[in-house]
N, C-alpha and C positions, 0 to 999 in steps of 0.2 A: 141875380145879382151878387147877392151874398154866397150863395153856392160856387160861383165861379172864382170870386176873390179867394174861398176857403180853398180851391182846388188851385189855382196860381200858389197859394202860399204853400199849400203842400208840398209843390213842385219845388217852389224856392228852397223851402228848409231839406229835402232830400239831396238838391244839388249842392248846399252848403255842407250837409252833413257827410255828402262823400267828398268833397273837397277836404274837410277837416280831418277826416281818418284816411288821408291821403292815398286812401284804396283806388281813387279814381285814375290820378296818374299811375300809377302801378299796372292797374289793368288796361289802362293805354298803351302804356310800354309793352307791356305782355301780348296785344293784340299785333300791335305795328310788327314785334320781334319776330312773330308767329307768319305773317304773312312774308314779312321781308327773307326770313331763311326759308319757308316752305318754296319761295318763288326762286330765291337764288339757287338752290339746291335743283330744283325742278330744270333751271336754265343751265345749269352746269352739263346737264345731258346733251343738251343742241351745241355746247360750245365744243371747239378742238380741244381734245383731251392731249395735249403735247408733253404731258407728265407720266403717262403710264409706261411704267417699266415692260421692257420686251427683251428677253434673253437672246443672244445670236452666238455662235459658236466662232471663235477664233480661227482666222486662216481660210473661211470658207467666201466664195462670191458672194453670198448672200448677205455675209456679216460686212463685207466693204460696203454693201449698197446702201444696209440698213442702219451702220454706224453714222454715217452721214445727213441720214433723214432728219427732219426739224420736227416731223410732225408725232413721235414719241420719243421716250430715253432708252436708246438703245443700250444693253449692257451684255458684253461680253464673257464668255465662259468658255472653259478651257476644253469641255469636252460635251457630247450631245448629252450624255448621263447626267452632269452637272444641270446643264441647260434643263432637263426634265426634272430633276430634282427641286430644282427653284420655281418650277409651276406648282409642282405637289407641295411644296411648305407655302405658296402664297406670295412669295418673295416679287414676283414677277406675273403678269397676267397672260403673257403667251410668250412660246418660245418658236424660234424658226432652224428648220432643218434643211439640207440640201442631202438627196438619193445620192448613190453610187457614182450615176452618172452625170449628175452637178447639172442636170438640163431641168429638173423638177425640184419643187420644195416644200415641205410640210410644215404648216402652222399647228403647234399645240396649243391649246387655248385652254383656259382655266374658265370653263363654262358656269363655274359656280359665282362669277362674279356680273352677271347681267349686261348690264346697260355699257359697263368698262370692256367686259370680254367682246361685244359686237365694236366696240369703238376700235379695239385694238387690231381684230382680224380685216375690219376696214382698212385701218392705216396701213398695215401690213401691204395689203394687196395692192394699194393704190401705190406705194413707195416700188413695190417690186415691178407692176404694170409700167409705172413713169420709166423705168431703169432698163426694161426689155423693151419698151417702144422705142427707144433712144440706138438700139444697135440692131433690133430685127429688121428685115426689108418690109417694105411699106405694105406688098401685098399679102403679108401677115399679120399685121399690125391688128386684124380683129379675131386673130386666133385665139382660143380659149387658152385662158392663164395658165400654165402650168404649174398648179399649186392643189395641194391635198389639204383638209383640214379634219383635224384630230381633236376630238374633244376630249378633256381629261376625265372626265367624269359621267360622260355619256348621258348629259340630260336634254339634249335635242334642241339644240338652239334655235332651228327653224319651227319647230309646234307653236303652235298660237296661245298655248299655255305655259309655256317656257317662263315668263317674267312671273305668271301667275303661281307656280309652282317655288319657284326662288322667294314670293311673297310669303305663301304659305308655310315655308320653314322658320321663319322667322315670327310668325304669329305667337307663338308660346312665350316668347320673349316680351312682346306686347301683354299678353296676360298675366303674365308675374308683374309687372311694371304696375298696372292698373290695379291690380289686386291689393298687392302691397300698400298702395296710398289708399284705397277705400279700407280695407281692414285694420289697419293699425292708425294713420293719419285722423281720417273723418271719425273713425269709431271713437278715439280717446278725447277727442272735441267734445264728440257728443255724450262721453261720460264726464267729461271733466262741465259741461253746462248744467246736466241733471244733478252732477253731485255723487253719482254711484260710483267714480273712482275714490272719492273720501270713505264711503261705506264698506269697500273691498279692504282699506288699510285697517280697518277695527277688526278683521277677521285673526285668529290666534295664530298666525302662521305669518312665516317671513314675507317682507314685500317682493323679494328676489324670488320667490317660489309663487306668488302671485301673477307676477311679469312672466317669469318662464314659461306658466300655464297658458296664458292668454297669446304669447309668441307660437308656442308649440301648436294650439288651437288653430290659430289664423296660417299656420303654415300648412298645417291638413288642409285649408281652404283651398289655399294656393294651388298647392300639389294634386287638388282634384282638379280645378280649372284647368290647369296645366296639361292633367290625363286627358279632360275631354276636347282639350284645344288639339293634342298631338292626333287624338281619333279622328278627329276633323279634316286634319292635315294629311293623313293617309287616305281616309275615305273618300272625301270630297276634293281635293286639290289633287290626290292621285301622288302622292308624294310617301315613299315607302323607305325607311330609314336603310341605311345600310351600315349603320356603326352600332355601339353598345347604347341603346336607349336608355340604359340607366344610367347614364353619363348625363342626357340631357337632364333627367330628374334629378341628379346632386346638382347640377349647375342652376336647377331653377329653385331648389332648396335655400342654396348658396344667397342666390340674388333676392330671393323674396326673403332670406333673414335678414339681410344687409339693408336693405330698402326699409324693410319692417323698423328695424332699428333706427336708421334715418329719418323715417317718420316721426316715429316717437319722439326723437330728438327735438324734430323742429314744432312739433304739435304740442308739446308738454310746456312751451313757451310763448305759442300766440294765441291771442282770445278767441278767435272764432272760426268757422269754415272758411269765409271768404277771403280772410287774411290767409289762413293755410294755402287756399288754392293759388293765391297770389305770390307770395312766398315761394313755395315748395314749387310751383307751376313753372316760373319764369326762370330762375337757375337751373333746375333739375328735371322735370318731368319732359319739357318740352326739348330740348337739346337733345336728351337720351333718346326722345322716339324719334328725330330726324337724322341726329348724325351718330345711330348705332349700326348702321347697315340694314337695318328692318325695309324700310323706303328706298333707299340709295344705297348702291353700293359704297364703301366707303374708299374704294379707287378710284372713285371719280373726283373724290376731292382735291384738292390742292393739298400741299404737304400741309402747310399750317394748320388747316381744317382736319385734317387726318390724325396730327398730333393731339389735336383737342380730341376729335373723337376717342383716341385711346385712354382716357383717362376716365371715361364712364363703365361702369361696370355692367350696362347691357350689353357694350360691347362687345365685352369679353364673353358674355351668355350669347349672343348672336353668333360669333366666330364658334364657339361649342357645338351650337343649333347646327349650322351648317357642315361642321364636320361630321355630326352623327347622320344627318340627314344623306349628304351627298358624298363624301370621304371614306365612308369605314371605318372611321376614327376610334381608335381606345384610347387606353387613358395616356399610353406613352406619347400620344398625338396631339393633347392636348394639356397636359399638365399645368404649361405657363398659364393661360387663361382659367384655370381651375385654382391653380395656388395664389391668383389675385383675386378671385371670387371668395376664396375662404377668408384670406386677410380681411378683406373689405367686409366681409359677414360678423367676424370677431369683434373688429372695431367697433363697427356701427352697432352691433347687439349690446356692448359692452356701455357704449356712451348713450344710449336711448334707454337701457336700462337704470344707470345711474340717472338719467333726468327724469323719469317715470317715477321712482322711488324718493326722489324728492320731492316730486309733485305731491307725493300720498302722504307725506308727513302730516301727521294730525297735530295743529297749531292751538 
């Protein structure tokens, strides 16, 4: 009986402790957000994607039909070249053109967009078929649709490994995210707990040099993990980079440096690993993981969620990764997200270094 009372007392004490530290409420909120976010994003792929932008060419019969459709957002361009360029730049998910006879049409689809590309292709086919069946003779209603499909990047959307290869190209970004949190955030908290961070402050060198050394060492580990992931992506997922692979490693270095600085900033203020998991995981790691385009294409998100996705550095790295693997990208193609990553890396590395330097002060 005494053992049972002691056992119940331990349970009561632990529950009160969790409520007192507020970690229970934060963990509960974290779990709810993960479930809702994951379920919501998965559900988006089964919903009508009437916000998808699709290019048409002014003055063509196809444009007249598609501009009236409510199944997507048709955007008119002055020429076929302009519409093709819009697909290349990622401004639209697909573009529709007529041939010289006007009897057939071609759908150029951005096949790097995964579920969004398939949804756009289905919506265009449905709109065109509905229009054609309203005017063609009844006995021809079951005739094959006069449509040609052109994949911009040649990723073979009909392949059973298509979506798996898209996922593979984003895994390097996922590895950088998780490695940065482990190599900086959790490690610094462990050093705080053991007191080793204060012993380092006794070294006869500048605290800035010590922190810079830690960042460079951890950055080496992050790039090593990225290299392993890239090799696995090539040889296991069968995704061969068509652009400059050095750009991907530069993006990984900037993303990793920025995230480490951010983790240093957070972990220098929190008391333990549990608090760090909640504080960093809820507002940072989880949203970046789900909204960056690794698991779900950003194009399927509603506009407000696309705007939110655009503020996360991992989204910029995923954009570069897809451009390098699928689009033959050079620096002129990805300079904008690269500049954003560089700015993020400098700002958070400076703030994180300052926070750790303050922590190392001997009192």
